[in-house]
C-alpha positions as CSV (number, residue, x, y, z in Angstrom):
1,M,9.8,24.6,37.9
2,I,6.1,24.2,37.3
3,I,4.4,26.8,35.1
4,R,0.6,27.0,35.1
5,F,-1.6,29.1,32.9
6,T,-5.1,29.4,31.6
7,I,-6.4,29.0,28.1
8,S,-6.4,32.8,27.6
9,T,-2.7,33.2,27.9
10,L,-0.5,30.8,25.9
11,F,-2.6,27.9,24.7
12,W,-5.5,27.6,22.4
13,V,-8.3,25.1,21.8
14,A,-10.0,24.5,18.5
15,A,-13.2,22.6,17.9
16,I,-14.2,21.2,14.5
17,P,-16.8,23.6,12.9
18,S,-20.0,21.9,11.9
19,A,-22.1,22.6,8.9
20,I,-25.6,24.1,9.2
21,G,-28.0,21.3,10.2
22,Q,-25.3,19.0,11.5
23,A,-24.2,18.0,14.9
24,E,-20.9,19.3,16.3
25,P,-18.4,16.5,16.7
26,L,-16.6,16.4,20.0
27,A,-13.2,16.7,18.5
28,F,-10.6,19.3,19.7
29,T,-7.0,20.3,19.3
30,Y,-4.9,22.0,22.0
31,G,-1.6,23.7,22.1
32,D,0.6,26.6,20.9
33,P,0.3,26.9,17.1
34,G,4.0,27.7,16.7
35,I,5.4,24.7,18.7
36,T,5.7,21.0,18.0
37,E,3.5,19.2,20.6
38,R,2.5,15.6,20.8
39,G,-0.3,14.1,22.9
40,I,0.6,11.0,24.9
41,K,-2.0,9.9,27.5
42,V,-5.4,10.8,28.8
43,V,-7.2,9.8,32.0
44,E,-10.8,10.4,33.3
45,D,-11.2,11.5,36.9
46,E,-14.1,10.9,39.4
47,E,-15.9,14.1,38.3
48,G,-15.9,13.1,34.6
49,N,-13.2,15.6,33.6
50,F,-10.0,14.6,31.8
51,L,-6.3,15.2,32.3
52,F,-4.5,15.1,28.9
53,I,-0.7,15.0,29.0
54,G,1.8,15.6,26.1
55,D,5.2,16.9,25.2
56,R,6.3,20.4,24.1
57,Y,9.5,20.3,21.9
58,I,11.2,23.6,22.7
59,Q,14.8,23.1,21.4
60,L,16.4,20.9,18.8
61,D,19.9,19.3,18.8
62,T,22.8,20.3,16.5
63,S,21.3,18.3,13.6
64,G,18.1,20.4,13.9
65,V,15.8,17.4,13.9
66,Q,15.9,15.8,17.4
67,P,14.7,17.5,20.6
68,T,17.0,18.3,23.5
69,N,14.6,20.5,25.4
70,V,11.2,18.9,26.0
71,D,8.6,20.0,28.6
72,L,5.8,17.8,29.9
73,E,2.5,19.7,29.5
74,Y,-1.0,18.9,30.7
75,F,-4.6,20.1,30.2
76,K,-7.5,19.6,32.5
77,I,-10.5,19.3,30.2
78,N,-14.2,19.1,31.0
79,P,-16.6,16.7,29.1
80,E,-17.4,19.4,26.5
81,G,-13.7,19.7,25.6
82,E,-13.1,23.0,27.3
83,V,-9.8,23.6,29.1
84,L,-10.3,24.3,32.8
85,W,-6.6,24.8,33.5
86,S,-3.3,23.8,31.9
87,G,0.4,24.0,32.6
88,Y,3.7,22.4,31.9
89,L,6.8,21.2,33.8
90,D,9.9,23.0,32.7
91,S,12.6,20.6,31.3
92,T,14.9,21.4,34.2
93,I,12.7,18.9,36.1
94,A,10.9,16.9,33.4
95,D,11.8,15.9,29.9
96,G,8.6,14.5,28.7
97,G,5.5,12.6,29.8
98,I,4.9,8.8,29.9
99,S,1.5,8.2,31.6
100,V,-1.0,9.7,34.1
101,L,-3.4,8.4,36.7
102,A,-6.4,10.1,38.4
103,E,-6.4,9.9,42.2
104,S,-9.4,9.2,44.4
105,G,-10.5,12.4,46.1
106,G,-8.9,14.6,43.5
107,G,-5.5,15.3,41.9
108,Y,-3.3,13.2,39.6
109,T,-0.1,11.3,39.5
110,L,2.2,11.8,36.5
111,L,4.9,9.4,35.3
112,A,7.6,11.4,33.5
113,K,11.0,10.9,32.0
114,H,14.0,13.0,33.1
115,C,17.3,13.3,31.2
116,D,20.1,12.7,33.7
117,N,22.8,13.3,31.2
118,V,22.7,15.3,27.9
119,L,25.4,14.2,25.6
120,G,27.0,16.9,23.5
121,G,23.8,18.6,22.5
122,V,22.6,15.6,20.6
123,G,20.0,14.1,22.9
124,C,19.6,12.3,26.2
125,N,22.3,9.9,27.1
126,R,20.8,8.6,30.4
127,Q,17.0,8.7,31.1
128,N,15.3,8.2,34.5
129,P,11.7,7.8,35.5
130,R,10.1,10.4,37.8
131,L,6.8,10.4,39.6
132,Y,4.9,13.7,40.2
133,R,1.9,14.0,42.5
134,I,-0.2,17.1,41.7
135,D,-3.4,18.4,43.3
136,E,-6.7,19.1,41.6
137,E,-5.4,22.6,40.6
138,G,-2.1,21.3,39.1
139,N,0.2,22.2,41.9
140,I,3.1,19.8,42.6
141,L,2.8,18.1,46.0
142,W,5.9,15.9,45.6
143,H,8.2,14.3,43.0
144,T,10.7,11.4,43.2
145,T,13.3,10.2,40.7
146,Y,14.3,6.5,40.3
147,Y,17.4,4.7,38.9
148,S,19.6,7.8,39.2
149,G,23.1,7.2,37.8
150,F,21.8,4.4,35.6
151,I,19.6,4.1,32.5
152,G,16.0,3.6,33.6
153,I,13.4,3.9,30.8
154,A,9.8,3.6,32.1
155,A,6.9,2.4,30.0
156,N,3.9,2.7,32.3
157,F,2.6,2.5,35.8
158,V,-0.6,1.4,37.6
159,K,-2.1,1.8,41.1
160,T,-1.6,-0.9,43.7
161,P,-4.3,-2.1,46.2
162,D,-2.6,-0.3,49.1
163,G,-2.7,3.1,47.4
164,G,0.9,3.0,46.0
165,Y,2.1,2.3,42.5
166,V,4.2,-0.1,40.4
167,I,6.4,1.4,37.7
168,M,7.4,-0.8,34.8
169,G,10.4,-0.3,32.5
170,M,13.9,-1.3,31.5
171,T,17.2,-0.6,33.3
172,T,20.9,-1.2,32.9
173,K,21.4,-1.0,36.7
174,Y,22.3,-4.7,37.0
175,S,23.3,-5.6,33.4
176,E,24.5,-3.7,30.4
177,L,22.2,-6.0,28.4
178,G,19.2,-4.5,30.1
179,D,16.6,-6.0,32.5
180,L,12.9,-5.4,32.6
181,F,11.9,-4.0,36.0
182,L,8.8,-3.6,38.1
183,L,9.4,-1.1,40.9
184,K,6.9,-0.9,43.8
185,V,6.6,2.4,45.6
186,D,4.2,3.6,48.3
187,A,1.6,6.4,48.1
188,N,4.4,9.0,48.8
189,G,6.8,7.6,46.1
190,A,9.1,5.8,48.5
191,E,10.6,2.5,47.1
192,V,9.2,-0.7,48.6
193,W,10.5,-3.5,46.4
194,E,11.9,-4.2,43.0
195,A,11.5,-7.2,40.6
196,T,13.7,-7.7,37.6
197,V,13.5,-10.0,34.6
198,P,16.8,-10.5,32.6
199,T,16.7,-9.8,28.9
200,T,19.1,-9.1,26.0
201,G,18.5,-5.7,24.5
202,G,15.2,-5.5,26.4
203,R,12.4,-3.2,25.5
204,A,9.7,-2.3,28.0
205,F,6.1,-2.2,26.9
206,D,3.5,-2.1,29.6
207,V,2.2,-3.3,33.0
208,A,-1.3,-4.4,34.0
209,P,-2.9,-5.9,37.2
210,A,-3.4,-9.6,37.0
211,P,-6.6,-11.4,38.0
212,G,-6.4,-12.6,41.6
213,G,-3.5,-10.3,42.5
214,G,0.0,-9.5,41.2
215,Y,0.9,-7.9,37.8
216,Y,1.7,-8.7,34.2
217,I,4.7,-6.9,32.6
218,A,5.3,-7.1,28.9
219,G,8.3,-6.3,26.8
220,S,10.7,-7.9,24.3
221,S,14.1,-9.5,24.3
222,I,16.6,-10.7,21.6
223,E,16.5,-14.4,21.9
224,T,17.9,-17.3,19.8
225,N,15.5,-16.6,16.9
226,G,15.7,-12.8,17.1
227,R,13.7,-10.2,19.0
228,T,10.5,-11.7,20.6
229,A,7.7,-10.4,22.7
230,M,7.5,-11.6,26.3
231,V,5.3,-11.4,29.3
232,S,6.2,-12.1,33.0
233,K,3.9,-12.4,36.0
234,I,5.0,-10.7,39.2
235,S,3.5,-11.4,42.6
236,E,2.2,-8.7,45.0
237,A,5.5,-9.3,47.0
238,G,7.7,-8.8,43.9
239,E,8.5,-12.4,43.1
240,V,8.8,-13.4,39.4
241,L,6.4,-16.3,39.0
242,W,6.8,-17.1,35.3
243,T,7.9,-15.7,31.9
244,Q,6.4,-16.6,28.5
245,F,7.9,-15.8,25.1
246,Y,5.7,-15.5,22.0
247,G,8.0,-15.6,19.0
248,K,6.8,-12.3,17.5
249,A,9.2,-9.5,16.8
250,S,8.2,-6.3,18.5
251,F,9.6,-3.0,19.8
252,T,6.3,-1.6,21.3
253,G,3.2,-3.1,22.8
254,K,0.1,-2.7,25.0
255,L,-1.3,-5.1,27.6
256,L,-5.0,-5.6,27.7
257,Q,-6.6,-6.6,31.0
258,P,-9.2,-8.0,31.7
259,F,-9.5,-9.8,28.4
260,G,-11.8,-12.7,29.1
261,D,-10.3,-14.8,31.9
262,G,-6.8,-13.8,31.1
263,F,-5.1,-10.9,29.3
264,G,-4.3,-9.7,25.8
265,L,-1.3,-8.2,24.1
266,L,-1.3,-5.8,21.2
267,L,2.0,-5.5,19.3
268,T,2.0,-2.0,17.9
269,N,5.2,-1.5,16.0
270,I,4.0,1.9,14.8
271,T,7.2,3.0,13.2
272,S,7.9,0.1,10.9
273,D,6.0,-1.9,8.3
274,F,8.5,-4.8,8.6
275,F,7.3,-6.1,12.0
276,P,4.0,-7.8,12.6
277,K,0.9,-6.0,14.0
278,E,-0.5,-8.7,16.2
279,L,-3.4,-9.0,18.6
280,M,-3.0,-11.9,21.0
281,R,-5.2,-13.4,23.7
282,M,-3.7,-15.5,26.6
283,D,-5.1,-17.3,29.5
284,A,-4.2,-16.2,33.1
285,N,-1.0,-18.3,33.0
286,G,0.2,-16.7,29.8
287,A,-0.7,-19.6,27.4
288,L,-1.6,-18.4,23.9
289,I,-5.3,-18.9,23.1
290,W,-5.3,-17.2,19.7
291,E,-3.4,-14.6,17.7
292,K,-4.6,-12.3,14.9
293,D,-2.7,-10.4,12.2
294,L,-4.1,-6.9,12.0
295,I,-2.5,-6.0,8.6
296,S,-5.9,-6.1,6.7
297,D,-7.8,-4.1,9.4
298,I,-5.5,-1.3,10.5
299,D,-2.2,0.0,9.1
300,R,-0.5,1.2,12.3
301,P,-2.1,0.2,15.6
302,T,-1.0,2.4,18.4
303,S,-3.1,1.6,21.5
304,A,-6.1,-0.4,22.6
305,V,-8.5,-0.8,25.5
306,A,-10.2,-4.0,26.8
307,T,-14.0,-3.9,27.1
308,E,-16.5,-6.3,28.7
309,N,-17.0,-8.3,25.4
310,G,-13.8,-7.6,23.5
311,V,-11.2,-5.1,22.7
312,V,-11.1,-1.7,20.8
313,V,-7.9,-0.9,18.9
314,T,-7.0,2.5,17.6
315,G,-4.2,3.8,15.3
316,L,-3.8,5.3,11.9
317,D,-4.6,4.2,8.4
318,E,-2.9,5.3,5.2
319,L,-5.0,6.6,2.3
320,V,-2.5,6.2,-0.5
321,S,-4.4,8.0,-3.3
322,T,-4.8,11.2,-1.3
323,D,-1.5,11.0,0.6
324,N,-3.4,11.2,3.9
325,K,-3.3,9.4,7.2
326,V,-6.5,9.2,9.2
327,A,-7.6,7.8,12.6
328,K,-8.8,4.2,12.6
329,V,-10.8,2.5,15.3
330,V,-11.5,-1.3,15.2
331,K,-13.4,-3.5,17.6
332,Y,-12.9,-7.3,18.0
333,D,-14.8,-9.8,20.1
334,L,-13.2,-12.1,22.6
335,N,-12.5,-14.6,19.9
336,G,-10.7,-12.1,17.6
337,N,-13.6,-11.6,15.2
338,L,-14.0,-8.2,13.7
339,V,-17.1,-6.4,15.1
340,W,-16.8,-3.1,13.4
341,A,-14.1,-0.8,11.8
342,K,-14.5,2.9,11.6
343,T,-12.3,5.6,10.0
344,H,-12.3,9.2,11.1
345,D,-10.7,12.3,9.5
346,P,-11.8,15.1,11.8
347,Y,-8.9,17.3,10.7
348,P,-8.8,17.0,6.9
349,D,-5.8,19.3,6.5
350,H,-3.6,17.3,8.8
351,Y,-2.7,13.7,9.6
352,E,-4.4,12.3,12.7
353,H,-2.1,10.2,14.9
354,P,-3.8,8.5,17.8
355,T,-1.6,7.5,20.7
356,D,-4.1,6.4,23.5
357,I,-7.7,5.3,23.9
358,I,-9.7,5.0,27.1
359,S,-13.3,3.8,27.7
360,T,-15.9,6.1,29.3
361,E,-19.5,5.8,30.4
362,N,-20.6,7.1,27.0
363,G,-18.1,5.4,24.7
364,F,-14.4,6.1,24.1
365,V,-11.9,9.0,24.2
366,I,-9.1,8.9,21.7
367,A,-6.0,11.1,22.4
368,G,-3.0,11.9,20.2
369,F,-1.8,14.6,17.9
370,T,-2.3,16.1,14.5
371,E,0.7,16.6,12.2
372,L,1.4,18.2,8.8
373,A,3.7,15.4,7.7
374,D,4.2,11.8,8.8
375,T,7.7,12.0,10.1
376,V,9.8,11.5,13.2
377,I,11.4,14.9,12.6
378,Y,10.2,17.5,15.1
379,V,10.4,20.7,13.0
380,Y,6.8,20.7,11.9
381,P,4.2,22.4,14.2
382,E,1.9,19.8,15.7
383,D,-1.0,20.0,18.2
384,L,-2.5,17.7,20.8
385,M,-5.7,16.0,19.5
386,L,-8.7,14.7,21.5
387,F,-12.0,13.3,20.2
388,L,-14.8,11.2,21.5
389,I,-16.5,8.3,19.8
390,D,-19.7,6.4,20.9
391,P,-19.8,2.7,21.7
392,D,-20.3,1.8,18.0
393,G,-17.1,3.7,17.0
394,D,-18.9,6.7,15.5
395,L,-17.8,10.3,16.2
396,D,-19.7,11.5,19.3
397,S,-21.5,14.9,19.0
398,L,-23.0,17.6,21.1
399,E,-26.7,17.3,21.3
400,V,-28.1,19.7,18.7
401,P,-31.9,19.7,17.8
402,N,-32.6,18.1,14.4
403,A,-28.9,17.3,13.9
404,V,-27.6,14.6,11.6
405,T,-24.3,13.1,12.5
406,E,-22.1,12.2,9.5
407,T,-19.0,10.0,10.0
408,N,-16.3,8.8,7.7
409,T,-17.1,5.1,8.0
410,L,-15.6,2.5,5.6
411,H,-17.5,-0.5,4.4
412,T,-16.2,-4.0,5.1
413,V,-14.7,-5.7,2.1
414,I,-13.7,-9.3,1.7
415,V,-10.6,-9.9,-0.4
416,Y,-9.9,-13.5,-1.5
417,P,-7.7,-15.3,-2.1
418,N,-5.1,-13.2,-0.2
419,P,-2.3,-13.9,-0.8
420,A,-3.3,-14.4,-4.5
421,S,-1.6,-15.9,-7.5
422,D,-3.7,-15.5,-10.7
423,F,-6.6,-13.3,-9.6
424,V,-8.2,-11.6,-6.6
425,A,-11.9,-11.0,-5.9
426,F,-13.4,-8.1,-3.9
427,Q,-16.8,-8.4,-2.2
428,L,-18.3,-5.4,-0.5
429,S,-20.6,-5.9,2.5
430,D,-23.1,-3.4,1.0
431,N,-25.1,-5.1,-1.8
432,R,-26.1,-1.8,-3.5
433,N,-25.9,-2.1,-7.3
434,E,-23.7,1.0,-7.8
435,S,-20.6,1.8,-9.8
436,Y,-17.2,1.9,-8.2
437,E,-13.6,2.5,-9.0
438,L,-10.8,0.2,-7.8
439,L,-7.3,1.6,-7.5
440,I,-4.2,-0.5,-6.9
441,F,-1.0,1.1,-5.6
442,N,2.5,-0.2,-4.9
443,T,4.3,0.4,-1.6
444,L,5.7,3.7,-3.0
445,G,2.1,4.9,-3.5
446,Q,2.4,4.7,-7.3
447,P,-0.8,3.7,-9.2
448,C,-0.6,0.3,-10.8
449,E,-4.2,-0.5,-11.9
450,T,-7.5,1.4,-12.1
451,R,-10.7,-0.5,-12.9
452,R,-14.4,0.4,-12.8
453,F,-17.0,-2.1,-11.8
454,S,-20.7,-2.2,-10.9
455,G,-22.4,-4.1,-8.0
456,P,-20.8,-5.3,-4.8
457,G,-18.3,-7.7,-6.3
458,F,-15.4,-7.6,-8.7
459,R,-12.7,-10.0,-9.9
460,L,-9.3,-8.5,-10.8
461,D,-6.9,-10.6,-13.0
462,R,-3.3,-10.2,-12.2
463,N,-2.3,-8.8,-15.6
464,G,1.5,-8.9,-15.1
465,L,1.6,-7.3,-11.6
466,S,4.8,-8.4,-9.9
467,D,5.0,-10.3,-6.6
468,G,4.7,-8.2,-3.5
469,L,2.6,-6.1,-1.3
470,Y,0.0,-3.7,-2.8
471,Y,-2.6,-1.3,-1.4
472,F,-6.1,-0.9,-2.8
473,E,-8.9,1.6,-2.4
474,I,-12.5,1.3,-3.6
475,R,-14.1,4.7,-4.3
476,S,-17.5,5.8,-5.6
477,L,-17.6,7.7,-8.9
478,K,-17.9,10.8,-6.7
479,N,-14.5,10.0,-5.3
480,E,-15.9,9.0,-1.9
481,L,-13.7,6.4,-0.2
482,I,-15.8,3.2,0.3
483,A,-13.1,0.6,1.4
484,K,-9.4,0.1,1.5
485,G,-6.9,-2.5,2.5
486,K,-3.8,-4.5,1.4
487,L,-3.3,-7.5,-0.8
488,I,-0.3,-9.7,-1.5
489,L,0.6,-11.3,-4.8
490,E,2.9,-14.2,-4.9
């Protein structure tokens, strides 16, 4: 059952208020204040409007923390952030969203997940992918389910040159160990061909078109040395051409294409600090060109988008001293060099959790959700979040005469040596001769050292600090956050 409504009935939208004399940031939240909702994906259509999809968590399991009743919801939003129409698919036909594409001539196609078997009120025992084609007003034209009777966990889908789609995911249809699949369907959702790549305990990440035709699919498998990221190339006819393994443990990831003459892979691992957060660039045949550890630039990368001259990564950063988590956006060039890094906290009373980023004519749109606590538990009210940034990573704003845009932008800081043994030096990119406070925290957020210094540079002697990972923040004497990062003592 599809349920459609306008903003005046069930859902609300809130924009960030601006101070007198300031521009109004293009940042909004959407949803029902009393329900847990999480934004997933956003797409821009031919008219410059957006369709933003997310999940509504309606009912929890017997433990009270995991959802058993989830609706896929969507909002059509104009460039000013106003909702044109919205609706949701009742969980009798959809149990959450995965991705969305805008169609030429109007309308959208949604990739959803459907729970084929609920096990004893404690969650979904068998998941299947479903495609929904909706018109420009949100009415369902058709929907089709795949891998019925088996586990089929979809990760993403893309358009094909003939107007159809390829859906990428993992299935146990052919092996209990799990295979990565790429399923080709026509413009009406009918199956055309299927390609599979055997894995052990496979996880599906993403799919992207390959230069010159065909598709890249990314995932991970448990190999001899443990779980490792992998990419396969599939031809337009469904033939597996090659598979490359990259030796990096990962449960989630994002393909980036085009990325120079080949493609890129972001390993996100957003739920764990024990796995690497890596950005890799490969040539068209999957050979690794370079890899970059993102630990010093962004705490939890969640998504990325390739640009003409690099890649923009988004995610969240942890501000240990204030127990806050804010949105982070980082740009790298084609060689993996840091171009800029910006931090945004448009909702100071909530954590910001980006889940998607897309490029637009005027910059980038970041989608996700706000939350009152950083947790996987679904009992806290959460709302869908959408905000726009310009090509330099700053919060975009409505054009207001004599307005001044203020952004929460951190300075670049060089930390060396890192890892360190006896001492560590901090060098700010801004050479102002001002006074600052350096705060060091352990992984539990407990303060270990606090030092004041003047000028752009400071040397910190170890002074009995134990081996391990530490967080640091540099603040002005007015408590303004100047820079933050991580350091390792060994």
